[in-house]
Legacy VTK file of the C-alpha trace (Angstrom):
# vtk DataFile Version 3.0
C-alpha trace
ASCII
DATASET POLYDATA
POINTS 278 float
77.407 221.245 194.832
75.563 221.813 191.544
72.000 221.214 192.788
70.668 222.035 196.242
67.102 221.223 197.293
66.491 222.513 200.817
63.324 221.903 202.853
61.225 221.830 199.675
57.491 221.755 200.360
54.602 221.772 197.878
50.917 221.378 198.686
47.845 221.097 196.469
44.789 221.980 198.521
44.766 219.582 201.470
47.250 217.230 199.795
50.885 217.618 200.858
52.772 216.346 197.793
56.342 216.882 199.027
57.264 217.610 202.624
60.634 219.137 203.581
62.668 217.369 200.896
66.453 217.813 201.081
68.708 216.599 198.254
72.135 217.715 197.072
73.691 216.642 193.777
77.338 217.286 192.963
78.850 217.980 189.569
79.154 214.767 187.556
76.881 212.798 189.919
73.905 210.608 188.964
71.203 210.725 191.635
68.299 208.278 191.523
64.829 208.886 192.968
62.706 205.864 193.896
59.106 205.834 195.063
55.721 204.304 194.361
53.071 206.100 192.302
51.832 209.128 194.244
54.938 209.293 196.442
55.822 212.793 195.228
58.482 212.110 192.565
56.841 214.026 189.716
55.936 216.991 191.966
59.571 217.140 193.093
60.783 216.989 189.492
58.383 219.677 188.241
59.466 221.915 191.118
63.107 221.202 190.324
62.787 222.339 186.701
60.731 225.414 187.608
57.260 224.349 186.487
55.873 224.493 190.044
56.684 227.191 192.564
57.423 225.836 196.039
55.225 226.804 198.985
58.353 226.914 201.139
62.008 225.924 200.948
64.445 226.547 198.117
65.713 224.860 194.974
68.964 226.122 193.503
70.885 224.999 190.424
74.359 226.459 189.867
73.793 228.595 192.963
70.653 230.313 191.660
66.903 229.711 192.145
65.257 227.894 189.233
61.712 229.254 189.267
61.245 231.929 186.556
65.007 232.028 185.972
65.519 231.892 182.207
69.336 231.816 182.302
69.446 228.816 184.654
66.721 226.944 182.755
68.802 227.204 179.567
71.367 224.964 181.285
68.838 222.333 182.399
67.546 219.465 180.269
64.177 217.914 181.146
62.717 214.676 179.814
59.204 214.157 181.199
57.472 210.803 181.614
54.974 211.970 178.960
56.484 214.351 176.419
53.652 216.575 175.276
55.290 218.241 172.324
53.317 220.001 169.591
51.645 216.929 168.139
51.353 218.279 164.588
54.958 219.465 164.435
57.327 217.595 162.213
60.512 216.457 163.929
62.442 218.957 161.807
60.206 221.717 163.232
61.028 220.598 166.770
64.756 220.642 166.049
64.459 224.228 164.758
62.372 225.113 167.833
65.187 223.903 170.105
67.746 225.775 167.984
65.777 228.999 168.494
65.176 228.392 172.217
68.560 227.142 173.445
71.709 229.076 172.396
73.853 225.979 173.053
71.766 223.569 170.944
73.877 221.629 168.433
72.253 220.161 165.327
75.478 218.258 164.743
75.122 216.610 168.162
71.465 215.806 167.461
72.348 214.242 164.099
75.054 212.216 165.798
72.522 210.714 168.200
70.049 210.195 165.382
72.421 207.921 163.467
71.433 205.118 165.859
68.073 203.749 164.657
67.351 207.122 163.013
64.021 208.881 163.347
62.727 210.429 160.111
62.628 214.216 160.478
59.691 214.584 158.081
57.441 212.575 160.428
55.014 214.321 162.758
55.224 213.881 166.524
51.835 212.146 166.813
53.084 209.451 164.397
55.763 208.357 166.860
55.262 205.682 169.507
55.707 206.602 173.174
59.149 205.008 173.145
60.190 206.980 170.048
58.926 210.221 171.621
60.973 209.483 174.735
64.050 208.834 172.600
63.438 212.070 170.659
63.108 214.070 173.896
66.394 212.728 175.229
68.239 213.441 171.960
66.921 217.021 171.898
67.818 217.678 175.526
71.289 216.155 175.362
71.960 218.291 172.284
71.704 221.503 174.337
74.786 220.328 176.318
72.984 220.677 179.671
74.972 221.012 182.855
72.127 219.253 184.658
69.467 216.955 183.203
66.290 215.706 184.880
64.846 212.433 183.617
61.396 211.192 184.655
61.081 207.489 183.757
63.316 207.939 180.674
63.274 204.281 179.594
59.488 203.913 179.772
58.147 202.258 176.620
61.580 201.308 175.308
62.779 197.827 174.416
65.876 196.336 176.052
68.266 197.405 173.271
66.977 200.994 173.244
67.222 201.166 177.066
70.854 200.093 176.966
71.571 202.659 174.236
69.951 205.552 176.121
71.584 204.719 179.453
74.891 204.540 177.566
74.328 208.075 176.221
73.694 209.397 179.723
76.779 207.740 181.205
78.947 208.994 178.333
77.821 212.604 178.899
78.550 212.298 182.616
82.031 210.923 181.932
82.927 213.388 179.159
81.407 216.635 180.490
80.649 215.892 184.158
76.968 216.496 183.485
74.855 216.018 186.619
71.723 213.862 186.492
68.564 213.289 188.510
66.720 210.218 187.279
63.399 208.814 188.456
62.529 205.228 187.600
60.528 202.195 188.696
63.210 199.986 187.128
65.376 199.537 190.205
67.940 197.379 188.421
68.607 200.244 185.997
69.169 202.713 188.824
71.449 200.258 190.597
73.657 200.060 187.511
74.154 203.780 186.905
73.430 205.808 190.076
75.983 207.134 192.553
73.407 208.093 195.179
69.744 207.259 195.841
66.788 208.981 197.517
63.723 206.938 198.415
60.458 208.916 198.697
57.329 207.739 200.504
54.231 209.898 201.041
56.147 213.048 200.158
59.040 212.454 202.551
62.578 211.154 202.068
62.818 207.824 203.880
66.378 206.918 202.824
69.203 208.828 201.207
72.539 207.193 200.691
74.909 205.692 198.157
73.772 202.593 196.302
76.329 200.474 198.150
75.317 202.058 201.459
71.684 201.238 200.826
72.530 197.613 200.057
74.512 197.413 203.296
71.686 198.919 205.324
68.809 196.873 203.919
69.310 193.110 204.136
67.302 189.956 203.649
67.849 187.064 206.044
66.366 183.618 206.366
65.891 182.282 209.871
64.556 179.184 211.596
63.230 179.455 215.154
63.617 176.641 217.668
60.427 177.565 219.533
57.561 180.015 219.290
57.877 182.525 216.437
57.656 186.197 217.530
55.273 188.639 215.840
57.885 189.976 213.427
55.383 192.247 211.647
55.337 194.483 214.745
59.108 194.999 214.787
59.900 198.552 213.646
63.092 197.456 211.843
61.284 194.785 209.779
60.034 195.808 206.323
58.664 192.484 205.119
58.165 188.914 206.402
57.260 185.740 204.559
57.725 182.078 205.304
57.803 178.687 203.684
57.172 176.094 206.362
59.524 176.722 209.275
61.851 178.995 207.278
61.149 182.737 207.658
62.410 185.356 205.213
62.886 188.795 206.759
63.780 192.083 205.042
65.169 194.622 207.511
66.297 198.204 207.159
68.514 198.052 210.252
70.758 195.051 209.863
73.333 195.303 212.660
74.542 193.461 215.762
71.564 194.748 217.773
69.117 193.218 215.260
71.013 189.917 215.170
71.084 189.743 218.995
67.345 190.503 219.116
66.692 187.527 216.845
69.025 185.334 218.931
67.053 186.026 222.111
63.965 184.683 220.306
65.518 181.239 219.908
66.911 181.396 216.378
68.778 178.210 215.482
69.631 179.241 211.910
70.356 182.676 210.472
71.656 183.214 206.951
72.002 186.390 204.844
70.446 186.142 201.382
71.782 188.262 198.487
69.522 191.270 197.810
69.903 193.432 194.716
LINES 1 279
278 0 1 2 3 4 5 6 7 8 9 10 11 12 13 14 15 16 17 18 19 20 21 22 23 24 25 26 27 28 29 30 31 32 33 34 35 36 37 38 39 40 41 42 43 44 45 46 47 48 49 50 51 52 53 54 55 56 57 58 59 60 61 62 63 64 65 66 67 68 69 70 71 72 73 74 75 76 77 78 79 80 81 82 83 84 85 86 87 88 89 90 91 92 93 94 95 96 97 98 99 100 101 102 103 104 105 106 107 108 109 110 111 112 113 114 115 116 117 118 119 120 121 122 123 124 125 126 127 128 129 130 131 132 133 134 135 136 137 138 139 140 141 142 143 144 145 146 147 148 149 150 151 152 153 154 155 156 157 158 159 160 161 162 163 164 165 166 167 168 169 170 171 172 173 174 175 176 177 178 179 180 181 182 183 184 185 186 187 188 189 190 191 192 193 194 195 196 197 198 199 200 201 202 203 204 205 206 207 208 209 210 211 212 213 214 215 216 217 218 219 220 221 222 223 224 225 226 227 228 229 230 231 232 233 234 235 236 237 238 239 240 241 242 243 244 245 246 247 248 249 250 251 252 253 254 255 256 257 258 259 260 261 262 263 264 265 266 267 268 269 270 271 272 273 274 275 276 277
């Protein structure tokens, strides 16, 4: 494995941001992280790239701890959700900064990326839109030829064409160099298209961790019609969401199996149909 997060825990005062998180990412794998605002995604990411020191547990990349490890950090790319570069720097200054900081940085690679809707290198960072700054950050970080790249909402502020372009860059690097990726996003359709595995975080804990296909098998939406009295489905532990239109009930479950189907049958279900769920 290229990345190993084991029992990672980070607390800020009385607030437990991440609680015993375990994630492994193999070489050439794209791992998606899903969670609502405040779930712990950004704390996990900042711990993963060595900005935060864990209270307990370990994070290793290429078999070594990340925190205060300069040699490992040189092999990690990081695109934050808000890229707070030196605002008065020209883009050319930033390119030279990366050249001086990362021995593997390639100006040729950067220029290659910058041929697509090119950014003017004589512009200052503060003159760029949020989407342009995100695009700049990704170009700079891919140009260091990272073995592992961490992306926090990388398509935020981008239009549909730019999103497709950036996701294409990431996939190409994975295919060509077996770069490993951890990507956090609220755009679930994007993660579904590119991720091999998924972790879902809620209140600092991992609630699900599986392949994309495995997740879609495990979580299902069904529509049912009851012949008699409708049970209190909201109290069922395996039910995530319930809605209804007239006599038709729509149920999202995280444990769709024969036991769940039989449980519904004993409640007098006269119609049960699986509905496609992305």
